[in-house]
ROFILUM-973751 format. One record per atom (N, C-alpha, C): residue number from 1; atom name; x, y, z. Coordinates in nm, 2 decimals, always signed. Last residue first. Layout:
NUM, CA, X, Y, Z
...
//
This chain:
174, N, +8.42, +10.78, +8.65
174, CA, +8.37, +10.83, +8.52
174, C, +8.30, +10.72, +8.45
173, N, +8.45, +10.86, +8.98
173, CA, +8.43, +10.76, +8.89
173, C, +8.36, +10.82, +8.76
172, N, +8.72, +10.99, +9.18
172, CA, +8.60, +11.02, +9.11
172, C, +8.58, +10.91, +9.01
171, N, +8.86, +10.98, +9.51
171, CA, +8.85, +10.94, +9.37
171, C, +8.72, +10.99, +9.31
170, N, +9.13, +11.06, +9.76
170, CA, +8.99, +11.05, +9.70
170, C, +8.99, +11.01, +9.56
169, N, +9.38, +11.06, +9.87
169, CA, +9.34, +11.17, +9.79
169, C, +9.20, +11.17, +9.73
168, N, +9.41, +10.84, +10.04
168, CA, +9.46, +10.97, +10.08
168, C, +9.41, +11.08, +10.00
167, N, +9.27, +10.63, +9.92
167, CA, +9.25, +10.66, +10.06
167, C, +9.30, +10.80, +10.10
166, N, +9.37, +10.64, +9.66
166, CA, +9.23, +10.67, +9.69
166, C, +9.21, +10.70, +9.83
165, N, +9.64, +10.56, +9.71
165, CA, +9.61, +10.69, +9.65
165, C, +9.47, +10.73, +9.67
164, N, +9.62, +10.30, +9.83
164, CA, +9.69, +10.41, +9.90
164, C, +9.65, +10.55, +9.84
163, N, +9.48, +10.17, +9.62
163, CA, +9.42, +10.18, +9.76
163, C, +9.49, +10.29, +9.84
162, N, +9.66, +10.19, +9.41
162, CA, +9.54, +10.27, +9.41
162, C, +9.46, +10.27, +9.54
161, N, +9.86, +10.01, +9.51
161, CA, +9.89, +10.15, +9.48
161, C, +9.76, +10.24, +9.48
160, N, +9.71, +9.77, +9.51
160, CA, +9.77, +9.83, +9.64
160, C, +9.80, +9.98, +9.62
159, N, +9.66, +9.75, +9.24
159, CA, +9.55, +9.76, +9.34
159, C, +9.60, +9.82, +9.47
158, N, +9.92, +9.72, +9.14
158, CA, +9.83, +9.83, +9.10
158, C, +9.72, +9.85, +9.19
157, N, +10.02, +9.49, +9.25
157, CA, +10.08, +9.61, +9.29
157, C, +10.00, +9.73, +9.25
156, N, +9.93, +9.23, +9.21
156, CA, +9.84, +9.33, +9.26
156, C, +9.90, +9.46, +9.31
155, N, +10.25, +9.07, +9.27
155, CA, +10.12, +9.07, +9.22
155, C, +10.03, +9.18, +9.28
154, N, +10.50, +9.13, +9.39
154, CA, +10.50, +9.06, +9.27
154, C, +10.36, +9.06, +9.20
153, N, +10.63, +9.42, +9.53
153, CA, +10.51, +9.34, +9.53
153, C, +10.50, +9.26, +9.39
152, N, +10.83, +9.59, +9.52
152, CA, +10.86, +9.46, +9.58
152, C, +10.74, +9.37, +9.57
151, N, +10.75, +9.83, +9.42
151, CA, +10.81, +9.74, +9.33
151, C, +10.85, +9.61, +9.39
150, N, +10.47, +10.00, +9.47
150, CA, +10.56, +9.92, +9.55
150, C, +10.62, +9.81, +9.46
149, N, +10.45, +10.30, +9.29
149, CA, +10.41, +10.16, +9.30
149, C, +10.52, +10.09, +9.39
148, N, +10.48, +10.62, +9.46
148, CA, +10.46, +10.53, +9.34
148, C, +10.42, +10.39, +9.38
147, N, +10.48, +10.78, +9.69
147, CA, +10.60, +10.70, +9.66
147, C, +10.58, +10.61, +9.54
146, N, +10.28, +10.95, +9.75
146, CA, +10.27, +10.81, +9.81
146, C, +10.38, +10.72, +9.77
145, N, +10.35, +11.18, +9.61
145, CA, +10.33, +11.18, +9.76
145, C, +10.33, +11.05, +9.82
144, N, +10.36, +11.10, +9.34
144, CA, +10.48, +11.13, +9.41
144, C, +10.47, +11.12, +9.56
143, N, +10.08, +11.07, +9.30
143, CA, +10.17, +10.96, +9.27
143, C, +10.30, +10.98, +9.35
142, N, +10.00, +11.33, +9.36
142, CA, +9.95, +11.22, +9.44
142, C, +10.04, +11.10, +9.42
141, N, +10.12, +11.47, +9.15
141, CA, +10.16, +11.50, +9.29
141, C, +10.11, +11.39, +9.38
140, N, +9.99, +11.36, +8.92
140, CA, +10.13, +11.34, +8.94
140, C, +10.17, +11.36, +9.09
139, N, +9.68, +11.19, +8.97
139, CA, +9.75, +11.32, +8.97
139, C, +9.90, +11.29, +8.99
138, N, +9.59, +10.92, +8.76
138, CA, +9.63, +10.97, +8.89
138, C, +9.70, +11.10, +8.87
137, N, +9.34, +10.72, +8.62
137, CA, +9.43, +10.83, +8.59
137, C, +9.46, +10.89, +8.73
136, N, +9.26, +10.38, +8.54
136, CA, +9.27, +10.49, +8.63
136, C, +9.37, +10.60, +8.58
135, N, +9.25, +10.15, +8.40
135, CA, +9.12, +10.22, +8.42
135, C, +9.13, +10.34, +8.50
134, N, +9.49, +10.02, +8.41
134, CA, +9.45, +10.09, +8.28
134, C, +9.32, +10.17, +8.29
133, N, +9.50, +9.91, +8.67
133, CA, +9.58, +10.02, +8.63
133, C, +9.53, +10.10, +8.51
132, N, +9.17, +9.85, +8.79
132, CA, +9.29, +9.80, +8.73
132, C, +9.37, +9.93, +8.69
131, N, +8.91, +9.77, +9.02
131, CA, +8.99, +9.87, +8.94
131, C, +9.11, +9.79, +8.89
130, N, +8.78, +9.59, +9.17
130, CA, +8.70, +9.65, +9.07
130, C, +8.78, +9.77, +9.00
129, N, +8.88, +9.28, +9.31
129, CA, +8.92, +9.42, +9.27
129, C, +8.83, +9.47, +9.16
128, N, +8.68, +9.11, +9.53
128, CA, +8.74, +9.11, +9.40
128, C, +8.77, +9.25, +9.36
127, N, +8.73, +9.24, +9.87
127, CA, +8.65, +9.17, +9.76
127, C, +8.73, +9.17, +9.64
126, N, +8.89, +9.37, +10.05
126, CA, +8.82, +9.25, +10.09
126, C, +8.74, +9.18, +9.99
125, N, +9.02, +9.59, +9.93
125, CA, +9.09, +9.51, +10.03
125, C, +9.03, +9.37, +10.04
124, N, +8.82, +9.71, +9.78
124, CA, +8.95, +9.67, +9.71
124, C, +9.03, +9.57, +9.80
123, N, +8.64, +9.77, +9.98
123, CA, +8.60, +9.68, +9.87
123, C, +8.73, +9.63, +9.80
122, N, +8.79, +9.96, +10.12
122, CA, +8.74, +9.84, +10.19
122, C, +8.71, +9.73, +10.08
121, N, +8.80, +10.16, +9.93
121, CA, +8.93, +10.10, +9.98
121, C, +8.89, +9.97, +10.04
120, N, +8.53, +10.23, +9.91
120, CA, +8.60, +10.18, +9.80
120, C, +8.73, +10.10, +9.84
119, N, +8.49, +10.34, +10.17
119, CA, +8.42, +10.22, +10.13
119, C, +8.49, +10.15, +10.01
118, N, +8.66, +10.55, +10.16
118, CA, +8.69, +10.45, +10.25
118, C, +8.62, +10.32, +10.22
117, N, +8.55, +10.72, +9.97
117, CA, +8.68, +10.66, +9.94
117, C, +8.71, +10.55, +10.03
116, N, +8.19, +10.64, +9.96
116, CA, +8.31, +10.72, +10.01
116, C, +8.44, +10.65, +9.96
115, N, +7.98, +10.50, +9.85
115, CA, +7.95, +10.63, +9.91
115, C, +8.08, +10.71, +9.94
114, N, +7.89, +10.33, +9.57
114, CA, +8.00, +10.34, +9.66
114, C, +8.00, +10.49, +9.72
113, N, +7.72, +10.31, +9.36
113, CA, +7.67, +10.29, +9.49
113, C, +7.77, +10.30, +9.60
112, N, +7.85, +10.34, +9.12
112, CA, +7.75, +10.45, +9.16
112, C, +7.70, +10.43, +9.30
111, N, +8.00, +10.09, +9.11
111, CA, +8.06, +10.22, +9.14
111, C, +7.96, +10.33, +9.18
110, N, +7.86, +9.86, +9.02
110, CA, +7.89, +9.88, +9.16
110, C, +7.93, +10.03, +9.20
109, N, +7.86, +9.87, +8.74
109, CA, +7.73, +9.87, +8.81
109, C, +7.75, +9.90, +8.96
108, N, +8.13, +9.84, +8.69
108, CA, +8.06, +9.96, +8.64
108, C, +7.93, +9.98, +8.71
107, N, +8.18, +9.58, +8.78
107, CA, +8.24, +9.70, +8.85
107, C, +8.17, +9.83, +8.82
106, N, +8.04, +9.44, +8.59
106, CA, +7.99, +9.44, +8.73
106, C, +8.05, +9.55, +8.81
105, N, +8.20, +9.50, +8.37
105, CA, +8.06, +9.53, +8.36
105, C, +8.00, +9.54, +8.51
104, N, +8.44, +9.38, +8.45
104, CA, +8.43, +9.52, +8.45
104, C, +8.29, +9.57, +8.43
103, N, +8.36, +9.10, +8.43
103, CA, +8.41, +9.16, +8.56
103, C, +8.40, +9.31, +8.56
102, N, +8.29, +9.08, +8.16
102, CA, +8.19, +9.06, +8.27
102, C, +8.23, +9.12, +8.40
101, N, +8.55, +9.12, +8.06
101, CA, +8.44, +9.21, +8.03
101, C, +8.33, +9.20, +8.13
100, N, +8.69, +8.90, +8.16
100, CA, +8.73, +9.03, +8.20
100, C, +8.61, +9.13, +8.17
99, N, +8.55, +8.69, +8.03
99, CA, +8.55, +8.69, +8.17
99, C, +8.58, +8.83, +8.22
98, N, +8.61, +8.75, +7.76
98, CA, +8.47, +8.75, +7.80
98, C, +8.46, +8.76, +7.95
97, N, +8.89, +8.71, +7.77
97, CA, +8.84, +8.85, +7.74
97, C, +8.69, +8.85, +7.79
96, N, +8.90, +8.43, +7.83
96, CA, +8.96, +8.53, +7.92
96, C, +8.90, +8.67, +7.90
95, N, +8.78, +8.32, +7.60
95, CA, +8.71, +8.31, +7.73
95, C, +8.77, +8.41, +7.83
94, N, +8.74, +8.47, +7.29
94, CA, +8.83, +8.44, +7.40
94, C, +8.76, +8.43, +7.53
93, N, +8.59, +8.56, +7.08
93, CA, +8.56, +8.43, +7.14
93, C, +8.65, +8.39, +7.25
92, N, +8.86, +8.73, +6.93
92, CA, +8.72, +8.71, +6.93
92, C, +8.69, +8.57, +6.99
91, N, +9.15, +8.82, +7.13
91, CA, +9.08, +8.75, +7.02
91, C, +8.94, +8.73, +7.04
90, N, +9.12, +9.14, +7.29
90, CA, +9.18, +9.02, +7.26
90, C, +9.11, +8.94, +7.15
89, N, +9.08, +9.38, +7.55
89, CA, +9.08, +9.35, +7.41
89, C, +9.15, +9.21, +7.40
88, N, +8.86, +9.53, +7.79
88, CA, +8.97, +9.44, +7.76
88, C, +8.96, +9.40, +7.61
87, N, +8.81, +9.85, +7.86
87, CA, +8.76, +9.75, +7.77
87, C, +8.87, +9.65, +7.73
86, N, +8.74, +10.04, +8.14
86, CA, +8.84, +9.98, +8.06
86, C, +8.77, +9.87, +7.98
85, N, +8.62, +10.35, +8.26
85, CA, +8.59, +10.22, +8.21
85, C, +8.70, +10.17, +8.12
84, N, +8.79, +10.51, +8.53
84, CA, +8.71, +10.50, +8.42
84, C, +8.68, +10.36, +8.38
83, N, +8.87, +10.71, +8.80
83, CA, +8.85, +10.57, +8.76
83, C, +8.75, +10.57, +8.65
82, N, +9.10, +10.93, +8.92
82, CA, +8.98, +10.91, +8.84
82, C, +8.98, +10.77, +8.79
81, N, +9.25, +11.06, +9.21
81, CA, +9.24, +10.94, +9.12
81, C, +9.10, +10.95, +9.05
80, N, +9.24, +11.28, +9.37
80, CA, +9.37, +11.23, +9.32
80, C, +9.36, +11.13, +9.22
79, N, +9.01, +11.56, +9.33
79, CA, +9.05, +11.43, +9.38
79, C, +9.18, +11.39, +9.32
78, N, +8.92, +11.80, +9.23
78, CA, +9.04, +11.80, +9.31
78, C, +9.08, +11.67, +9.37
77, N, +8.70, +11.82, +9.06
77, CA, +8.68, +11.77, +9.20
77, C, +8.80, +11.79, +9.29
76, N, +8.78, +11.92, +8.81
76, CA, +8.66, +11.98, +8.88
76, C, +8.65, +11.94, +9.03
75, N, +9.01, +11.78, +8.75
75, CA, +9.02, +11.92, +8.76
75, C, +8.90, +11.98, +8.84
74, N, +8.89, +11.52, +8.74
74, CA, +9.00, +11.55, +8.84
74, C, +9.01, +11.70, +8.86
73, N, +8.72, +11.56, +8.52
73, CA, +8.66, +11.53, +8.66
73, C, +8.77, +11.56, +8.77
72, N, +8.91, +11.60, +8.32
72, CA, +8.81, +11.71, +8.35
72, C, +8.75, +11.69, +8.49
71, N, +9.03, +11.35, +8.32
71, CA, +9.11, +11.47, +8.35
71, C, +9.01, +11.58, +8.39
70, N, +8.80, +11.20, +8.23
70, CA, +8.86, +11.17, +8.35
70, C, +8.95, +11.29, +8.40
69, N, +8.76, +11.31, +7.97
69, CA, +8.66, +11.33, +8.08
69, C, +8.71, +11.30, +8.21
68, N, +9.00, +11.23, +7.85
68, CA, +8.97, +11.37, +7.86
68, C, +8.86, +11.40, +7.97
67, N, +8.97, +10.95, +7.86
67, CA, +9.08, +11.01, +7.93
67, C, +9.05, +11.16, +7.95
66, N, +8.74, +10.92, +7.69
66, CA, +8.73, +10.89, +7.83
66, C, +8.84, +10.95, +7.91
65, N, +8.86, +11.01, +7.45
65, CA, +8.75, +11.08, +7.50
65, C, +8.73, +11.05, +7.65
64, N, +9.05, +10.81, +7.40
64, CA, +9.10, +10.94, +7.44
64, C, +8.98, +11.03, +7.49
63, N, +8.96, +10.49, +7.56
63, CA, +8.94, +10.60, +7.45
63, C, +9.00, +10.73, +7.50
62, N, +9.17, +10.21, +7.61
62, CA, +9.09, +10.32, +7.67
62, C, +9.08, +10.43, +7.56
61, N, +9.25, +9.87, +7.65
61, CA, +9.23, +9.98, +7.56
61, C, +9.14, +10.09, +7.64
60, N, +9.49, +9.61, +7.73
60, CA, +9.37, +9.69, +7.76
60, C, +9.37, +9.80, +7.66
59, N, +9.73, +9.48, +7.72
59, CA, +9.61, +9.40, +7.69
59, C, +9.48, +9.48, +7.72
58, N, +9.93, +9.65, +7.79
58, CA, +9.93, +9.61, +7.65
58, C, +9.80, +9.53, +7.62
57, N, +9.81, +9.91, +8.01
57, CA, +9.88, +9.79, +7.99
57, C, +9.85, +9.74, +7.84
56, N, +9.87, +10.24, +8.07
56, CA, +9.79, +10.15, +7.99
56, C, +9.86, +10.03, +7.96
55, N, +9.86, +10.47, +8.31
55, CA, +9.94, +10.36, +8.27
55, C, +9.85, +10.26, +8.20
54, N, +9.87, +10.81, +8.34
54, CA, +9.79, +10.70, +8.30
54, C, +9.87, +10.59, +8.25
53, N, +9.90, +11.11, +8.53
53, CA, +9.97, +10.98, +8.48
53, C, +9.86, +10.88, +8.45
52, N, +9.91, +11.47, +8.50
52, CA, +9.84, +11.34, +8.53
52, C, +9.92, +11.22, +8.47
51, N, +10.07, +11.67, +8.42
51, CA, +10.01, +11.68, +8.55
51, C, +9.94, +11.55, +8.60
50, N, +10.37, +11.54, +8.25
50, CA, +10.23, +11.59, +8.26
50, C, +10.18, +11.60, +8.40
49, N, +10.62, +11.43, +8.20
49, CA, +10.62, +11.56, +8.25
49, C, +10.47, +11.62, +8.27
48, N, +10.81, +11.12, +8.25
48, CA, +10.70, +11.20, +8.20
48, C, +10.70, +11.34, +8.26
47, N, +11.01, +10.98, +8.37
47, CA, +11.04, +11.03, +8.23
47, C, +10.93, +11.13, +8.18
46, N, +10.91, +10.90, +8.61
46, CA, +11.02, +10.99, +8.61
46, C, +11.05, +11.05, +8.48
45, N, +10.72, +10.72, +8.52
45, CA, +10.67, +10.84, +8.59
45, C, +10.78, +10.95, +8.60
44, N, +10.88, +10.51, +8.43
44, CA, +10.81, +10.60, +8.33
44, C, +10.76, +10.73, +8.40
43, N, +10.96, +10.40, +8.67
43, CA, +11.05, +10.46, +8.58
43, C, +10.99, +10.55, +8.48
42, N, +10.71, +10.30, +8.76
42, CA, +10.78, +10.40, +8.84
42, C, +10.89, +10.47, +8.76
41, N, +10.65, +10.12, +8.56
41, CA, +10.56, +10.23, +8.58
41, C, +10.63, +10.34, +8.66
40, N, +10.86, +9.93, +8.59
40, CA, +10.84, +10.00, +8.47
40, C, +10.76, +10.13, +8.49
39, N, +10.80, +9.84, +8.85
39, CA, +10.93, +9.90, +8.82
39, C, +10.92, +9.98, +8.70
38, N, +10.55, +9.73, +8.82
38, CA, +10.57, +9.84, +8.91
38, C, +10.70, +9.91, +8.89
37, N, +10.57, +9.51, +8.64
37, CA, +10.52, +9.64, +8.59
37, C, +10.54, +9.75, +8.69
36, N, +10.77, +9.27, +8.59
36, CA, +10.74, +9.35, +8.71
36, C, +10.70, +9.49, +8.67
35, N, +10.87, +9.09, +8.39
35, CA, +10.73, +9.10, +8.43
35, C, +10.70, +9.17, +8.56
34, N, +11.14, +9.13, +8.36
34, CA, +11.09, +8.99, +8.37
34, C, +10.95, +8.99, +8.42
33, N, +11.25, +9.37, +8.31
33, CA, +11.22, +9.34, +8.45
33, C, +11.17, +9.19, +8.47
32, N, +11.54, +9.43, +8.10
32, CA, +11.40, +9.39, +8.12
32, C, +11.37, +9.34, +8.26
31, N, +11.75, +9.67, +8.06
31, CA, +11.75, +9.55, +8.15
31, C, +11.60, +9.52, +8.18
30, N, +11.69, +9.87, +7.89
30, CA, +11.82, +9.80, +7.87
30, C, +11.82, +9.67, +7.95
29, N, +11.38, +9.91, +7.75
29, CA, +11.45, +9.90, +7.88
29, C, +11.58, +9.81, +7.85
28, N, +11.31, +10.15, +7.52
28, CA, +11.34, +10.01, +7.53
28, C, +11.42, +9.99, +7.66
27, N, +11.07, +10.38, +7.45
27, CA, +11.18, +10.35, +7.54
27, C, +11.19, +10.20, +7.56
26, N, +10.93, +10.61, +7.23
26, CA, +10.96, +10.47, +7.25
26, C, +11.08, +10.46, +7.35
25, N, +10.68, +10.86, +7.23
25, CA, +10.82, +10.82, +7.26
25, C, +10.84, +10.68, +7.29
24, N, +10.49, +11.09, +7.07
24, CA, +10.50, +10.95, +7.11
24, C, +10.64, +10.91, +7.12
23, N, +10.49, +11.34, +6.97
23, CA, +10.46, +11.33, +7.11
23, C, +10.47, +11.18, +7.16
22, N, +10.52, +11.32, +6.70
22, CA, +10.64, +11.34, +6.78
22, C, +10.62, +11.34, +6.93
21, N, +10.36, +11.07, +6.51
21, CA, +10.34, +11.18, +6.61
21, C, +10.46, +11.20, +6.70
20, N, +10.38, +10.84, +6.36
20, CA, +10.46, +10.96, +6.32
20, C, +10.44, +11.08, +6.41
19, N, +10.43, +10.51, +6.42
19, CA, +10.35, +10.63, +6.46
19, C, +10.44, +10.75, +6.44
18, N, +10.61, +10.31, +6.37
18, CA, +10.51, +10.35, +6.26
18, C, +10.43, +10.47, +6.30
17, N, +10.73, +10.27, +6.61
17, CA, +10.80, +10.34, +6.51
17, C, +10.72, +10.38, +6.39
16, N, +10.55, +10.11, +6.74
16, CA, +10.57, +10.25, +6.79
16, C, +10.64, +10.33, +6.68
15, N, +10.60, +9.87, +6.59
15, CA, +10.47, +9.93, +6.60
15, C, +10.47, +10.07, +6.64
14, N, +10.88, +9.83, +6.63
14, CA, +10.82, +9.86, +6.49
14, C, +10.69, +9.92, +6.50
13, N, +10.90, +9.80, +6.92
13, CA, +10.97, +9.90, +6.84
13, C, +10.90, +9.93, +6.71
12, N, +10.80, +9.59, +7.07
12, CA, +10.71, +9.70, +7.04
12, C, +10.77, +9.81, +6.95
11, N, +11.01, +9.41, +7.11
11, CA, +10.90, +9.37, +7.03
11, C, +10.80, +9.48, +6.99
10, N, +11.27, +9.38, +7.21
10, CA, +11.22, +9.51, +7.16
10, C, +11.10, +9.49, +7.07
9, N, +11.37, +9.15, +7.33
9, CA, +11.38, +9.16, +7.18
9, C, +11.33, +9.29, +7.13
8, N, +11.31, +9.17, +7.60
8, CA, +11.45, +9.16, +7.55
8, C, +11.46, +9.20, +7.41
7, N, +11.06, +9.41, +7.69
7, CA, +11.10, +9.28, +7.64
7, C, +11.24, +9.28, +7.59
6, N, +10.94, +9.64, +7.76
6, CA, +11.01, +9.57, +7.87
6, C, +11.04, +9.42, +7.82
5, N, +10.90, +9.94, +7.64
5, CA, +10.92, +9.81, +7.59
5, C, +11.00, +9.73, +7.69
4, N, +10.69, +10.20, +7.70
4, CA, +10.80, +10.13, +7.75
4, C, +10.80, +9.98, +7.70
3, N, +10.60, +10.49, +7.55
3, CA, +10.58, +10.34, +7.54
3, C, +10.70, +10.28, +7.59
2, N, +10.45, +10.78, +7.64
2, CA, +10.58, +10.71, +7.64
2, C, +10.55, +10.56, +7.64
1, N, +10.30, +11.06, +7.52
1, CA, +10.29, +10.92, +7.53
1, C, +10.42, +10.86, +7.53
//
């Protein structure tokens, strides 16, 4: 686990420092991006060494069990991307969190009816996105083959990345 702190003040350092697991690594960016996650994600991919990459944003949560199932599905299918369930976190009663939960509940209902990677790509292009970075695991070689995230995109860089990865390498939904 590599935690990238993209803030000037290093706000995640104490939280990460309290974790005693040697597999958890803290990286404070010398030059914060000012909110460009594509740059951070591409940099992190170069620091990592696993077969799979998972990028978890600070406002999302995913269970280790779900990640294990996603990796198992990638191993079993040979696809490049596994899409799982993300659970937005935030203050109780938050309108934003409630809206995101509703959004991902709808996505979860849609996925079983998507027949192919091309249909999913079309949905991502022409409808409200039903994936986000925190909900996906991607094979390292798929990430490298498509050149990572487009760091010139100010918004929806994760959706654009997964459109390219899913179109080329297929997906499995967990």
